[in-house]
C-alpha positions as CSV (number, residue, x, y, z in Angstrom):
1,M,-3.4,-16.9,0.3
2,P,-2.0,-14.4,-2.2
3,I,-1.4,-10.8,-0.9
4,R,-4.2,-9.3,-3.1
5,Q,-6.8,-11.7,-1.8
6,R,-5.6,-11.2,1.8
7,L,-5.8,-7.4,1.4
8,K,-9.3,-7.6,-0.1
9,A,-10.6,-10.0,2.6
10,D,-9.0,-7.9,5.4
11,L,-10.3,-4.7,3.9
12,A,-13.9,-6.1,3.9
13,A,-13.5,-7.3,7.5
14,A,-12.1,-3.9,8.6
15,I,-15.1,-2.1,6.9
16,R,-17.5,-4.5,8.6
17,E,-15.8,-3.8,11.9
18,K,-15.8,-0.1,11.3
19,D,-12.1,0.0,11.9
20,A,-11.4,3.3,10.0
21,A,-7.6,3.3,10.8
22,R,-7.1,-0.2,9.4
23,V,-9.3,0.6,6.4
24,A,-7.2,3.6,5.5
25,V,-3.9,1.6,5.8
26,L,-5.2,-1.2,3.7
27,R,-6.6,1.1,1.0
28,T,-3.3,2.9,0.9
29,L,-1.3,-0.3,0.6
30,M,-3.7,-1.5,-2.2
31,G,-3.2,1.8,-3.9
32,A,0.6,1.5,-3.8
33,I,0.4,-1.9,-5.4
34,A,-2.0,-0.6,-8.1
35,N,0.3,2.4,-8.8
36,A,3.2,0.0,-9.2
37,E,1.2,-2.0,-11.8
38,A,0.6,1.1,-13.9
39,V,2.4,1.3,-17.2
40,E,3.5,4.5,-18.9
41,L,1.4,5.7,-21.8
42,D,2.8,6.1,-25.3
43,P,3.7,9.9,-25.5
44,T,3.1,9.8,-29.3
45,Q,-0.6,9.0,-28.8
46,P,-3.1,11.8,-28.4
47,R,-4.4,12.2,-24.9
48,E,-8.0,11.5,-26.0
49,V,-6.9,8.1,-27.3
50,Q,-4.8,7.3,-24.2
51,G,-7.7,8.0,-21.8
52,R,-10.1,5.7,-23.6
53,A,-7.8,2.8,-24.4
54,E,-7.4,-0.1,-22.1
55,V,-3.8,-0.8,-21.4
56,P,-2.4,-4.0,-19.8
57,R,-1.2,-3.6,-16.3
58,R,2.4,-4.5,-15.3
59,R,2.6,-7.9,-13.7
60,L,4.3,-7.8,-10.3
61,S,6.3,-10.7,-8.9
62,A,6.2,-11.8,-5.3
63,D,9.5,-9.9,-4.8
64,D,8.0,-6.8,-6.3
65,L,5.1,-7.0,-3.9
66,S,7.4,-7.6,-1.0
67,R,9.4,-4.5,-1.9
68,I,6.3,-2.4,-2.1
69,V,5.0,-3.6,1.3
70,R,8.5,-3.1,2.9
71,R,8.7,0.4,1.5
72,E,5.3,1.3,2.8
73,A,6.1,0.0,6.3
74,D,9.5,1.7,6.3
75,D,8.0,5.0,5.3
76,R,5.6,4.8,8.3
77,W,8.4,3.8,10.7
78,G,10.6,6.7,9.4
79,A,7.7,9.2,9.7
80,A,6.9,7.9,13.2
81,D,10.5,8.5,14.3
82,E,10.4,12.0,12.8
83,Y,7.1,12.8,14.6
84,E,8.7,11.5,17.9
85,R,11.7,13.8,17.4
86,R,9.3,16.8,16.9
87,G,7.4,16.1,20.0
88,R,4.3,14.5,18.5
89,P,4.2,11.1,20.3
90,D,0.5,10.5,19.6
91,E,1.0,10.8,15.8
92,A,4.2,8.7,16.1
93,A,2.2,6.0,17.9
94,R,-0.5,6.0,15.2
95,L,2.1,5.6,12.5
96,R,3.8,2.7,14.3
97,R,0.5,0.9,14.6
98,D,-0.1,1.5,10.9
99,A,3.4,0.1,10.1
100,E,2.6,-3.0,12.1
101,V,-0.5,-3.5,10.1
102,V,1.4,-3.2,6.8
103,E,4.1,-5.6,8.0
104,R,1.5,-8.3,8.4
105,Y,1.6,-8.6,4.6
106,L,5.3,-9.3,4.4
107,P,6.3,-12.9,3.6
108,R,7.3,-14.9,6.6
109,S,11.0,-15.6,6.6
110,S,11.9,-19.3,7.1
């Protein structure tokens, strides 16, 4: 199943299960993908026109999606290490759990 479909299905399940932590992680991951799809607006157009016009989204390849997911996971692992160094093991543990959730969306290596 494509990553977007998996994310949507898993988000719906997390909402049904009232798993707030997983909901937050999945929404953040979906947001990172949506941000990567955004295209820059034409700076010569007036802002009023830019805000009303529909613009096509950037099409992301499977490699692009993998890089986004990897970056999101790595950010959490790095932040967890930093929290651990600063004596915040509970926050570090939460970030590690979040990173594990994110990594479930990485392609399986053969």
